[in-house]
C-alpha positions in Angstrom: 0.1 0.1 0.0 1.5 3.4 -0.8 -0.3 6.2 0.7 -1.3 6.4 4.8 -5.0 6.2 3.7 -4.8 3.1 2.2 -2.3 1.6 4.9 -5.1 2.3 7.7 -8.1 1.5 5.4 -6.6 -1.7 4.6 -5.9 -2.7 8.1 -9.3 -1.4 9.3 -10.8 -3.8 6.9 -8.6 -6.7 7.3 -9.9 -6.5 11.6 -13.2 -6.8 9.8 -12.2 -10.1 8.4 -11.7 -9.5 4.6 -8.5 -10.7 2.9 -6.8 -7.5 1.2 -5.5 -7.2 -2.0 -3.6 -3.9 -2.1 -2.8 -2.4 -5.6 -4.9 -5.0 -7.4 -4.3 -4.8 -11.4 -7.2 -4.9 -13.8 -7.6 -4.0 -17.3 -8.8 -0.6 -18.1 -10.3 -0.2 -22.1 -8.5 3.2 -22.3 -5.1 2.7 -20.7 -3.9 -0.8 -20.4 -3.2 -2.0 -16.9 -4.2 -0.3 -14.0 -5.0 -1.0 -10.4 -7.5 -0.7 -7.7 -6.1 0.6 -4.3 -7.9 -2.4 -2.5 -9.7 -5.2 -3.1 -11.6 -6.9 0.2 -12.9 -10.0 0.0 -14.8 -12.0 2.7 -17.1 -15.2 2.5 -20.0 -12.9 1.7 -18.6 -9.8 -0.5 -16.1 -8.0 -2.5 -15.2 -4.5 -1.7 -13.7 -2.5 -4.2 -12.0 0.4 -2.4 -10.7 3.6 -4.5 -8.8 5.7 -1.3 -8.2 9.6 -2.0 -6.1 12.1 0.6 -6.2 14.8 -1.8 -7.7 16.4 -5.0 -7.8 19.6 -6.6 -10.6 18.9 -8.8 -13.4 17.2 -7.3 -15.6 16.8 -9.7 -13.1 15.6 -12.1 -12.1 12.9 -9.8 -15.7 11.6 -9.6 -15.9 10.7 -13.0 -12.8 9.2 -13.2 -13.7 7.4 -10.0 -16.9 6.3 -11.7 -15.1 4.9 -14.7 -12.9 3.3 -12.8 -15.2 1.2 -10.9 -17.0 0.6 -14.0 -14.0 -1.3 -15.4 -13.0 -3.0 -11.9 -16.3 -4.4 -11.8 -16.2 -6.0 -15.3 -12.4 -7.4 -14.8 -13.9 -8.9 -11.2 -16.8 -10.5 -13.0 -15.0 -12.1 -15.7 -11.4 -12.9 -13.9 -12.0 -13.9 -10.0 -14.1 -16.9 -10.1 -14.1 -16.7 -6.3 -16.5 -13.4 -6.7 -19.4 -15.4 -8.2 -22.2 -15.3 -6.0 -21.0 -12.4 -3.7 -22.3 -9.2 -3.0 -20.6 -6.1 -4.3 -19.5 -2.8 -3.0 -17.7 0.0 -4.6 -16.2 2.4 -2.2 -14.7 5.9 -2.2 -12.8 6.8 0.9 -11.8 10.2 1.0 -9.7 12.4 3.3 -11.2 15.9 2.7 -14.9 17.1 2.1 -16.3 16.4 -1.2 -17.2 20.2 -2.7 -19.9 20.7 -4.0 -21.7 18.5 -1.3 -23.7 17.1 -4.3 -20.9 15.1 -5.7 -21.8 12.8 -2.7 -24.9 12.1 -3.9 -24.1 11.8 -7.3 -21.3 9.1 -6.4 -24.3 7.0 -4.7 -26.1 7.2 -7.5 -23.6 5.6 -9.6 -23.3 2.5 -6.7 -20.3 3.9 -4.8 -20.5 4.3 -1.1 -18.7 7.1 0.1 -16.6 6.9 3.1 -14.6 9.9 5.4 -11.5 8.8 6.5 -12.3 10.5 9.9 -15.5 8.5 10.3 -13.2 5.4 9.1 -10.6 6.2 11.6 -13.3 6.4 14.1 -14.6 3.0 13.3 -10.9 1.6 13.8 -10.7 3.0 17.0 -14.0 1.3 18.1 -12.9 -1.7 16.8 -9.4 -1.8 18.5 -10.7 -0.5 21.6 -13.5 -3.4 21.9 -10.7 -5.7 21.2 -8.9 -4.5 23.7 -11.7 -4.2 26.2 -12.7 -8.2 25.4 -9.1 -9.4 25.6 -6.5 -7.4 27.4 -4.1 -8.7 24.7 -1.5 -6.3 23.3 1.8 -7.5 21.2 0.3 -9.5 18.7 -0.8 -6.9 15.8 0.9 -7.9 12.6 1.1 -4.1 11.2 3.1 -0.9 13.0 0.0 1.3 12.8 -2.4 -0.9 14.8 0.2 -1.7 17.0 0.6 2.0 17.5 -3.3 2.7 17.7 -3.8 0.3 20.1 -1.2 1.5 22.6 -2.4 4.8 22.3 -5.6 3.3 23.4 -4.2 1.2 26.0 -1.9 4.7 27.7 -5.6 6.5 27.7 -4.3 9.4 25.2 -7.0 8.7 22.8 -10.2 9.9 24.8 -13.3 8.0 25.7 -15.3 10.4 23.7 -13.9 8.9 20.5 -15.6 5.9 21.3 -18.9 6.8 22.0 
């Protein structure tokens, strides 16, 4: 994974029980080989996840993402037998507020779920907090970011209002 947004998002979905394939390659009709930031698969669904840390022109980004997801889904249908019969979601994770706000509705009308990084981070922290409270286990995380976040929770450096 190349950006911090992709890394955090990937670790969050791993915690939710998904197998994560970062930088999953697919064939684009216009550009040849391209990649999606994350392909996440569990026993019941396939998630195509595109992460954006910052964009200057949100309208252009939205149009590109819509086209990319169409190509990705076509490739998944043709090339991944494991995906047959599973639910599908296209998810755009953004680390900024979409402008104009109606872009969010436009993306949703094109079957793209919009997640804001700050909300996903809160969900991730809640997941780690719950895991810590239930097991009191630490030191077994595979990932540096997950381990660091869990330590911040254990030392109570992340305030409880985050977990409500």
